[in-house]
N, C-alpha and C positions, 0 to 999 in steps of 0.2 A: 438569417444575416451572418456573414462569415468575415470572424475576425482577424485584422491582419496584426501578429504578436509579433514584437520586438525584445530583443532581451542584449542589456548594455554591463558586459564584463570588465569587472575595475583589475589595475594589475595590483602586485603583489610579490613578485617573485615567485618561488614555490607552492605559495600561498592560494595562488591561483588555480594550481592543479585543482579544489575543489570545483572550480565552475564544470569541470567534466563530471564531478557527481551531479552536481545541479539539471546539467544537459540529461544523463543518464535518466534520471528520474521524472524530470519533463515527458520525456520520450514513451515512458513505460504507462505513464500516463494519458499518454495521446494528446499530449498540449504541443502541437509544432509551431517551432520559430521561424520564424521568415526573414527576418532583416536581424544583424549582428552589432554591435558598435563596441567596441574594446580597445584599453591602453594597455600596454606593455604585454602580461603575462595572459592577459584578457584578450588582447590583438593576436598572441600565438594559436591560442586556444580555438577562440572565433574562427579565426582564418580557417586553420584545418575544420573544422564542424561546418562552416561554410562550403570550403572544397568538397565536401560529400563526407569525410569520414564518422564512422557513428561513434559515440563516446568511447564506448571501450575498447574500439581500435585507437583513440586519441592517448587512453591512459594507456595503453602495450606500447605505443611510442614513445612516451613520456618516461616508461619505466623502462624499457628495454633501451633507449639511448644513453651512452654513458655523457649525463649530464654535468658528471665535473671538467669533461671536456667543453664545456658550453665557453670557456674562452681559450686562447693561445695561450697559457701561461708564458712565452717571450715576452717579457714588458719592454715594449716598446721606450723608445728615451724620453716620449712625454708622460710616462708614467701612465699612460693607460695603456688598457688589453682592447684585444678585437673582438666580436662575435661570428666568427668567422665560421667553425663548426655549426652555430644556431641555423644560419643561412643554408648551410651544406645539408644540415636534416629539414628544416622547410622545404627546399626543392627535391630533397626525394619522396617528401610525402605529398604536395600539391603540383599538379601535372603541367602549369602554367604559370608565369610570372606576372598575370595581367589580373586584377580586381574583377572585370567583365567576365573572365571565366569561371567564377566561382557560381556555385547552384545556387547559393542564397546570397541576398543584400549584405556587402561588409563595409561598415565606415573604421578608420584605425586613427588614434588621435597621437601625434606628434606634438614635440615643444622645440620651438624655433629657436633656437641661442640668440642670433643676430636680430631677430623684430622683438624675441621676449612675448609671443604669442603659440596659444595652442593654434595647431590647424587641424582640422578631422579628412581626411584623405577617401576616397569615395573610389576613386579609378585609378588607372594610369598602374606601373611598378607597385606589384603587390609585395615581393620577400623585400626589397630595402627600407621600405615602408614600415612593414613588421617589425626588420631590425633596429628600423631607428626608434621605434613603438617601446622597445626592449634595454632601449640603450641607460642602463644607469647611471646617472651624471659621477662622476669622479672615481666610478670603476671601469667601465665602455666608453670605449672610442665614441666620438659622436661621426652619425653616419651623414654623407655629402647628398643632398638632393637638390638638383638643380644650383643655384649658385647659394646656397642655406648649408647649415650643417642645424643636423636635429636631435633630439635628447629625448631619452622615456616622455612619454605622454602622459605619463600618472606625476610628473611634474607641475602641470599646468591644471592636467585635467583629467583627473583620475576615474572619472566615470563619463564618461560622453555621449552622454545619451541626446543631446539637442538634435541630430538629423532622425533617429525615431520617435521623437516628439511630431516630427513633421510626416514621415512618412507610415507610421503604426496606428492603428486604433487602441494598441493598448501595450505597455511598456516596462517590462520585470526588471531590476536593477540588481546586481548583485554584488555584494559588497563583502571583502574576505580580510577587510582590514580595521576591524571592531577598536575604538578609541577606549582604551581601559588603563586604570590609573595602574604607573609602575610603581614595582616595591625593590626596584634596584636601587641598593644603598653604596655601590662601590662602580662609579660611571669609567670606564675606559674609552677610549677614542671608539672604536668600533661601536661599541654601546652607545655612545653620543650620536654619532652618524645615523645609526640605524633608528634610533628613537626620533632623530628628526626628520628622515625622510617619511616614518609613520606618519608625525604631524603633520606634513605640509599634505601627503594624502590624505590625510582624516580628513583634513579641515579644506578641503578644494572637492570633496564630493559630498558636502553636507548641501547646499542648494539642488546641486542634479538630484542628491535622492528623491527630494520632493515635488521632482517631476516626473518620477517613474510613479504607474500605475500601481506596482507591489513591489517589495523589496526583499527579496531572502541575503541575510546574513550570516557568516559562520563565525562565531565569537571564538571557536575553540583554536581556528589558525594564530591568532594572534600570539600564540604558543612557538611557533615555527617561523625561524629565521627565515630569510628572501632566498638563503641558498641552501635551503632544507629539502633538497629533491630525494634522498634518500629516503623518506617519508611520505614519498607518493602515495602511498594504497592506503596508510592513516589519513592525507590530508584530502583524498576524493572522496571518502567514507562522510567526511562533515560536511561537504557539501551535498552529497546524496540525502545524508538522515535528517538534515537541515532542511530539504525541500518536501523530505514527505511529511514531516511533522506540519509542515504551510500547506499541503498540495490543495486539502480540502476547501481551507480557504481563498486558498489562489483559483480552483475552478470556480468559486461561488462569485469573486471578485471578476473573475471575465464574463460570466452569466450575467452581470449585475449593470455591466458595461454596453452589452448586447441591447440589454431593454432600452 
């Protein structure tokens, strides 16, 4: 019996570089992913992987891209910045701006500011959908798709596993935002903002983690802030090594599902 395996990659900014390490470990152990869903950084890594890029190629893209350019730091009058550089980076590395051109099925979660609903998109324009999914509220400018404006998918659904449950025989969820007790004693505005967003993301993944057949977590990544792209190699290693630690258990879980 052939198993169709899907993987759901959560958001988390630079922490999501750990997804690349997870994918590398899976490839090395011949665990083939046929469908992907993702939010925010998970959508970026997932779309590159779905386009045919190998994990180490994706890591090279992340490391070589000057991600301090991720935003155009001339702040517009509304106080928000644009993800123009990220869109150029994606367009440079994915040949066609359409979900249907990808080699693997891909789904991206985005948050509709008008309706207050999460939408999971798997067709149409790829680039703007991925950029919308990565548009962190209060930092980046919302992305207009049709008649609505959208922001980070992780705001409402940071582990959008729902389409994979329907499509796949076995689903793997990857969570890079472990919930840990903070020992911060001096909270500044940035600390409060990032901690608040962490808590929002953590609380909206709890139920969806239960829907996955297997969960890979990278607790070490919580020590990195969402723009810590300078630590890409270290964050990649967390994903890689945590997956290797669980790889035999994962293989057994896949085998048991086949029976």
